[in-house]
FIKOLTOR-68212 format. One record per residue: x, y, z of N, C-alpha, C, CB in turn. Coordinates in steps of 0.1 Angstrom, whole numbers, padded with zeros to 4 digits, always signed. Glycine has a CB too. Layout:
# FIKOLTOR-68212
XYZXYZXYZXYZ/...
//
This chain:
# FIKOLTOR-68212
-0274+0258+0002-0266+0264-0009-0252+0259-0007-0266+0280-0008/-0245+0255-0018-0232+0250-0018-0223+0262-0022-0231+0239-0029/-0211+0263-0015-0201+0273-0018-0194+0269-0030-0191+0276-0005/-0192+0279-0039-0184+0276-0051-0169+0280-0049-0190+0285-0063/-0160+0271-0051-0146+0274-0048-0138+0277-0062-0139+0262-0040/-0128+0284-0061-0120+0287-0072-0111+0275-0074-0112+0299-0070/-0104+0273-0085-0095+0262-0087-0083+0263-0078-0090+0262-0101/-0078+0275-0075-0067+0276-0065-0072+0272-0051-0063+0291-0063/-0084+0276-0046-0090+0271-0034-0091+0256-0033-0103+0277-0032/-0095+0250-0044-0098+0235-0045-0084+0228-0044-0105+0231-0059/-0074+0233-0051-0061+0227-0049-0054+0229-0036-0052+0233-0060/-0057+0240-0029-0051+0241-0016-0059+0232-0006-0053+0257-0011/-0072+0231-0009-0080+0222+0001-0075+0207-0002-0098+0224-0002/-0074+0203-0015-0070+0190-0019-0056+0187-0012-0069+0190-0034/-0047+0196-0013-0034+0194-0007-0035+0191+0008-0024+0206-0011/-0042+0199+0015-0044+0198+0029-0051+0184+0032-0053+0210+0035/-0058+0179+0024-0065+0166+0026-0057+0154+0021-0079+0166+0018/-0044+0157+0017-0034+0147+0012-0038+0141-0001-0033+0136+0022/-0045+0148-0009-0048+0143-0022-0036+0148-0031-0062+0149-0027/-0031+0140-0041-0021+0143-0050-0025+0139-0063-0008+0135-0046/-0016+0142-0072-0017+0139-0086-0030+0146-0092-0018+0124-0089/-0030+0159-0090-0043+0167-0094-0042+0175-0106-0047+0177-0082/-0029+0175-0112-0027+0183-0125-0034+0177-0136-0014+0183-0128/-0040+0185-0144-0047+0180-0155-0062+0177-0153-0041+0168-0159/-0066+0178-0141-0080+0176-0138-0089+0188-0140-0082+0171-0123/-0100+0186-0144-0109+0198-0147-0115+0203-0133-0120+0193-0158/-0119+0215-0132-0124+0220-0120-0135+0211-0114-0130+0234-0123/-0144+0205-0122-0155+0197-0117-0149+0184-0111-0166+0194-0128/-0139+0178-0117-0133+0166-0112-0126+0169-0099-0124+0160-0122/-0119+0180-0098-0112+0184-0086-0122+0186-0075-0104+0196-0088/-0133+0193-0078-0143+0196-0068-0150+0182-0063-0154+0205-0074/-0152+0173-0072-0158+0161-0068-0148+0153-0058-0162+0152-0080/-0135+0153-0062-0125+0146-0054-0126+0152-0039-0110+0147-0060/-0125+0165-0040-0125+0173-0026-0137+0169-0018-0124+0188-0027/-0148+0171-0024-0161+0168-0017-0161+0152-0012-0174+0171-0027/-0157+0143-0021-0157+0130-0017-0148+0128-0005-0153+0121-0028/-0136+0133-0005-0127+0132+0007-0133+0138+0018-0114+0139+0004/-0139+0149+0018-0146+0156+0029-0157+0148+0035-0151+0170+0024/-0164+0140+0026-0174+0132+0030-0171+0117+0034-0184+0132+0019/-0157+0116+0034-0151+0103+0038-0155+0092+0029-0155+0099+0052/-0157+0095+0016-0160+0085+0005-0147+0079+0000-0168+0091-0007/-0148+0068-0008-0136+0062-0013-0130+0071-0025-0139+0047-0017/-0117+0072-0024-0110+0081-0034-0101+0071-0042-0101+0092-0027/-0100+0073-0055-0091+0064-0063-0076+0066-0057-0092+0068-0077/-0069+0054-0057-0056+0054-0051-0047+0064-0058-0050+0041-0051/-0048+0066-0071-0039+0075-0078-0039+0089-0074-0042+0074-0091/-0050+0093-0066-0052+0107-0060-0047+0107-0046-0066+0112-0061/-0043+0097-0039-0040+0098-0025-0025+0098-0024-0046+0086-0018/-0021+0105-0013-0006+0105-0010-0002+0091-0007-0004+0114+0003/+0011+0088-0012+0016+0074-0009+0016+0070+0005+0031+0072-0014/+0018+0080+0015+0018+0076+0029+0004+0072+0033+0022+0089+0038/-0007+0077+0028-0020+0072+0032-0022+0059+0027-0030+0082+0028/-0018+0056+0015-0019+0042+0009-0012+0032+0018-0014+0040-0006/+0000+0036+0022+0009+0028+0030+0002+0025+0044+0022+0034+0033/-0003+0036+0050-0010+0033+0063-0023+0023+0062-0015+0046+0069/-0030+0025+0050-0041+0016+0047-0037+0003+0045-0048+0020+0036/-0025+0000+0039-0020-0013+0037-0016-0020+0050-0007-0012+0029/-0010-0012+0059-0006-0017+0072-0018-0021+0081+0002-0006+0079/-0030-0016+0077-0042-0019+0085-0050-0031+0080-0051-0007+0085/-0043-0038+0069-0050-0049+0063-0040-0060+0062-0057-0046+0048/-0045-0073+0061-0036-0085+0060-0028-0083+0047-0044-0098+0059/-0015-0087+0047-0006-0086+0035-0012-0094+0023+0008-0092+0039/-0020-0104+0026-0027-0112+0015-0037-0104+0008-0033-0125+0020/-0042-0092+0014-0052-0085+0008-0046-0073+0000-0062-0080+0019/-0032-0071+0000-0027-0059-0007-0028-0061-0022-0012-0057-0003/-0030-0050-0029-0033-0052-0044-0022-0046-0052-0046-0045-0048/-0021-0049-0065-0011-0044-0074-0013-0029-0075-0012-0050-0087/-0026-0025-0075-0027-0010-0076-0021-0002-0064-0042-0006-0077/-0023-0008-0052-0015-0002-0041-0001-0001-0041-0018-0008-0029/+0005-0012-0047+0020-0013-0049+0024-0003-0058+0025-0026-0053/+0015-0001-0069+0018+0009-0080+0020+0023-0074+0007+0009-0090/+0012+0027-0065+0012+0042-0061+0020+0044-0048-0001+0046-0058/+0026+0034-0042+0035+0038-0031+0050+0039-0035+0033+0029-0019/+0058+0046-0029+0072+0047-0032+0080+0035-0029+0079+0060-0025/+0092+0035-0035+0101+0024-0032+0106+0024-0017+0113+0024-0041/+0107+0036-0012+0111+0038+0002+0101+0032+0011+0113+0054+0004/+0088+0034+0008+0078+0028+0016+0077+0012+0014+0066+0034+0012/+0080+0008+0002+0081-0006+0000+0092-0013+0009+0084-0008-0014/+0103-0006+0009+0114-0010+0018+0110-0011+0032+0126-0002+0017/+0102-0001+0037+0096-0002+0050+0088-0014+0052+0088+0010+0053/+0080-0018+0042+0072-0030+0043+0080-0041+0045+0063-0031+0031/+0092-0042+0037+0102-0053+0039+0107-0054+0052+0114-0050+0030/+0110-0043+0059+0114-0042+0072+0104-0048+0082+0117-0028+0076/+0091-0045+0079+0080-0050+0088+0078-0065+0086+0067-0043+0085/+0081-0070+0074+0080-0084+0071+0091-0092+0074+0076-0086+0058/+0103-0086+0077+0116-0092+0080+0122-0098+0068+0115-0103+0090/+0120-0092+0056+0127-0097+0044+0136-0087+0038+0116-0100+0033/+0145-0091+0030+0155-0082+0024+0149-0071+0016+0165-0089+0014/+0155-0060+0015+0148-0049+0009+0156-0044-0004+0146-0037+0020/+0166-0052-0009+0174-0048-0019+0166-0051-0033+0188-0054-0018/+0171-0044-0043+0165-0047-0057+0157-0035-0062+0156-0060-0055/+0152-0037-0074+0144-0027-0080+0129-0028-0074+0144-0029-0095/+0122-0018-0077+0108-0017-0072+0101-0029-0076+0100-0006-0078/+0102-0034-0087+0094-0046-0091+0099-0059-0084+0096-0048-0106/+0113-0059-0081+0118-0071-0074+0113-0070-0059+0134-0072-0074/+0112-0059-0054+0108-0056-0040+0094-0061-0038+0110-0042-0037/+0085-0056-0048+0071-0060-0048+0070-0075-0049+0063-0053-0060/+0078-0081-0057+0077-0096-0058+0081-0103-0045+0085-0101-0070/+0091-0098-0038+0096-0103-0025+0084-0102-0015+0108-0097-0020/+0077-0090-0015+0066-0088-0005+0054-0098-0009+0062-0073-0004/+0051-0100-0021+0041-0109-0025+0044-0123-0022+0039-0107-0040/+0057-0127-0023+0062-0141-0019+0061-0142-0003+0077-0144-0025/+0064-0132+0003+0063-0132+0018+0048-0134+0023+0069-0119+0025/+0040-0127+0015+0025-0127+0019+0020-0142+0016+0016-0117+0010/+0025-0148+0005+0020-0163+0002+0024-0172+0013+0026-0169-0011/+0038-0170+0017+0043-0179+0028+0035-0176+0041+0057-0176+0030/+0032-0164+0044+0024-0160+0056+0011-0167+0055+0023-0145+0057/+0004-0166+0044-0009-0172+0042-0009-0187+0043-0014-0168+0027/+0002-0193+0038+0004-0208+0039+0006-0212+0053+0015-0212+0030/+0014-0205+0061+0017-0209+0075+0006-0204+0084+0030-0202+0079/-0003-0197+0080-0014-0193+0089-0021-0204+0096-0023-0185+0082/-0023-0214+0088-0031-0225+0093-0023-0234+0102-0036-0231+0082/-0011-0232+0104-0003-0241+0112-0001-0235+0127+0011-0243+0106/+0001-0244+0135+0004-0240+0151+0020-0237+0151-0001-0252+0163/+0023-0232+0162+0038-0228+0164+0046-0242+0163+0040-0221+0178/+0041-0252+0169+0048-0264+0169+0049-0270+0154+0041-0274+0178/+0038-0269+0147+0038-0273+0133+0049-0266+0125+0025-0271+0127/+0049-0253+0126+0058-0244+0120+0073-0248+0123+0056-0229+0124/+0076-0253+0136+0089-0256+0140+0093-0269+0133+0090-0257+0156/+0083-0278+0132+0085-0291+0125+0088-0289+0110+0072-0300+0127/+0081-0279+0104+0084-0276+0090+0098-0271+0089+0073-0266+0083/+0101-0262+0098+0114-0256+0097+0126-0266+0099+0115-0245+0107/+0123-0275+0108+0133-0286+0111+0134-0296+0099+0128-0294+0124/+0124-0297+0091+0125-0307+0080+0131-0301+0067+0111-0311+0078/+0134-0289+0067+0141-0282+0056+0155-0278+0059+0132-0270+0050/+0163-0276+0049+0177-0270+0050+0174-0255+0051+0186-0275+0039/+0185-0249+0057+0184-0234+0057+0183-0228+0044+0197-0229+0065/+0191-0234+0034+0190-0228+0020+0176-0228+0015+0198-0234+0010/+0170-0240+0017+0156-0241+0011+0146-0232+0018+0151-0256+0013/+0147-0230+0030+0139-0220+0038+0141-0207+0033+0142-0221+0052/+0154-0203+0032+0157-0189+0027+0152-0187+0013+0171-0186+0028/+0153-0197+0004+0148-0195-0009+0132-0195-0009+0153-0207-0018/+0126-0202+0000+0112-0201+0001+0107-0188+0005+0106-0211+0011/
//
């Protein structure tokens, strides 16, 4: 027999499970989100706390990050990603996302090279060219 929760209980449980953006949901939708989270099922990103999305991103290669993930994390967290990647964190959210995507492309490109190859590449470009890249 399944326990029937009130909307208030569901919202409290959802909050404790780090689910967000719950307003406007019907009781059945809220109940299914809570049950899915409790059963460790996949939850739509729009209902997850930005910190959880950020942690999930850190656990995957930057080339696997999606536009949807970027959409639901805060600018502050995006700037933290910039710190992790060693890139500048100035600009609008859209500009920061583009910088992160560019850094991911460079990272993917350089992945196939050895340390010596990367040094040879760096030596063959001017500092301005590398910075722009």
